[in-house]
C-alpha positions in Angstrom: 0.0 0.0 0.0 1.5 3.3 -1.0 1.5 6.3 1.3 -1.3 8.8 0.5 -0.1 12.2 -0.9 -1.0 15.4 0.9 -3.9 17.3 -0.7 -3.3 20.8 -2.2 -4.8 24.1 -1.1 -6.8 24.1 -4.4 -8.7 21.0 -3.2 -10.6 23.0 -0.6 -13.6 25.3 -0.8 -13.1 27.6 2.3 -10.1 28.7 4.4 -9.8 29.7 8.0 -6.7 30.9 9.9 -5.8 29.0 13.0 -3.4 30.4 15.7 -0.9 27.8 17.0 -0.3 28.2 20.7 2.8 27.4 22.9 0.8 24.7 24.6 0.1 23.0 21.3 3.7 21.8 21.1 4.6 18.5 22.7 7.9 17.2 24.2 9.1 16.5 20.7 8.9 20.1 19.6 5.9 19.9 17.3 2.1 20.2 17.5 0.8 17.2 19.2 -1.4 14.9 17.1 -4.5 15.3 19.2 -4.4 19.1 18.8 -5.2 18.8 15.1 -8.6 17.5 16.0 -9.2 20.8 17.9 -8.1 22.7 14.8 -10.6 20.7 12.7 -13.4 21.4 15.1 -12.5 25.1 15.4 -12.4 25.6 11.6 -15.7 23.9 10.9 -17.6 25.4 13.8 -16.2 28.9 13.0 -17.5 28.5 9.4 -21.0 27.4 10.6 -21.2 30.2 13.1 -20.0 32.9 10.6 -22.5 31.5 8.1 -25.3 32.1 10.6 -26.4 28.4 10.8 -25.0 27.5 14.2 -25.9 29.2 17.5 -24.0 27.1 20.0 -26.4 28.1 22.8 -29.7 27.6 21.2 -29.7 26.0 17.7 -32.5 23.4 17.7 -30.3 21.2 15.5 -26.7 20.3 16.4 -24.0 18.1 14.9 -22.7 15.1 16.8 -19.4 13.6 15.7 -19.7 9.9 14.8 -16.5 9.3 12.9 -13.1 10.9 12.7 -9.6 10.4 11.4 -6.4 12.1 10.4 -3.3 11.6 8.3 -0.1 13.5 9.0 2.3 14.5 6.2 4.6 17.2 7.8 5.2 18.7 11.3 3.7 21.9 12.4 5.1 23.8 15.4 4.4 26.9 17.4 4.7 29.8 16.4 3.9 28.9 12.8 0.8 30.4 11.3 -1.6 27.7 9.9 -4.6 27.8 7.7 -7.4 25.2 7.7 -9.0 24.3 4.4 -12.5 22.9 4.6 -14.5 20.9 2.1 -17.5 18.6 2.3 -17.2 15.4 0.4 -20.6 13.8 1.4 -23.8 15.6 2.1 -26.6 13.3 3.2 -30.1 13.8 4.6 -28.9 14.2 8.2 -25.2 13.8 7.9 -22.1 15.5 6.4 -18.5 14.4 6.0 -16.1 17.3 6.4 -12.5 17.1 5.4 -10.0 19.6 6.8 -6.5 20.2 5.5 -4.0 22.0 7.8 -1.5 24.1 5.9 1.7 25.5 7.3 2.5 29.2 6.5 2.2 29.4 2.7 2.8 25.7 1.9 0.8 24.5 -1.1 0.4 21.0 0.3 -1.3 20.0 3.6 0.8 19.1 6.6 -2.2 17.1 7.8 -5.7 16.1 6.5 -8.5 15.0 8.7 -12.1 14.2 8.4 -15.1 13.8 10.6 -18.7 13.0 10.1 -21.4 15.0 11.8 -24.9 13.5 12.2 -27.3 16.3 12.8 -29.8 15.7 15.6 -32.5 17.5 17.4 -30.8 19.2 20.4 -33.4 17.8 22.9 -34.2 14.3 21.7 -30.7 13.6 20.1 -32.5 11.9 17.3 -31.3 12.4 13.7 -33.2 15.1 11.7 -33.0 16.3 8.1 -30.6 19.2 7.6 -32.5 22.5 7.9 -32.5 24.4 4.5 -30.1 27.2 5.7 -27.6 24.7 7.0 -27.8 22.6 3.9 -27.2 25.7 1.7 -24.1 26.7 3.8 -22.8 23.1 3.5 -23.4 23.0 -0.3 -21.0 25.9 -0.7 -18.3 23.6 0.6 -19.0 20.5 -1.5 -16.2 19.3 -3.6 -15.6 15.8 -5.2 -13.3 13.5 -3.3 -9.9 13.4 -5.0 -9.6 9.6 -4.3 -13.0 8.9 -5.8 -14.1 7.4 -2.4 
């Protein structure tokens, strides 16, 4: 099995700056692997909030993570500036697969790429619900075909 190649900036639909922090570095002098998941969550939720489709205190529909993963291609370390590229590769009735690339400074290739799947549920019952029209419209702006055809 060959090692996957890092995706390019041009593979993403939206970009969000992320500030690395001193505490992100681990004993080996680079951003710890678990921190990337925080970057993914920050970038996607920032997009949803800025798009006006997520009010973290009162939205009747919320996304619950049911799957996640990450591939690492190059190290990132504080105080580097990073940018998160966001794309949606699957948009279902009540679920969405986000892919997020983390780019160092001005690098054209991702240092890491992760994904997670949100299932959107009613805040109270926690039962899956169809994506509300404004949320679906915001997510449709991020849809790109998967590079690997998967």
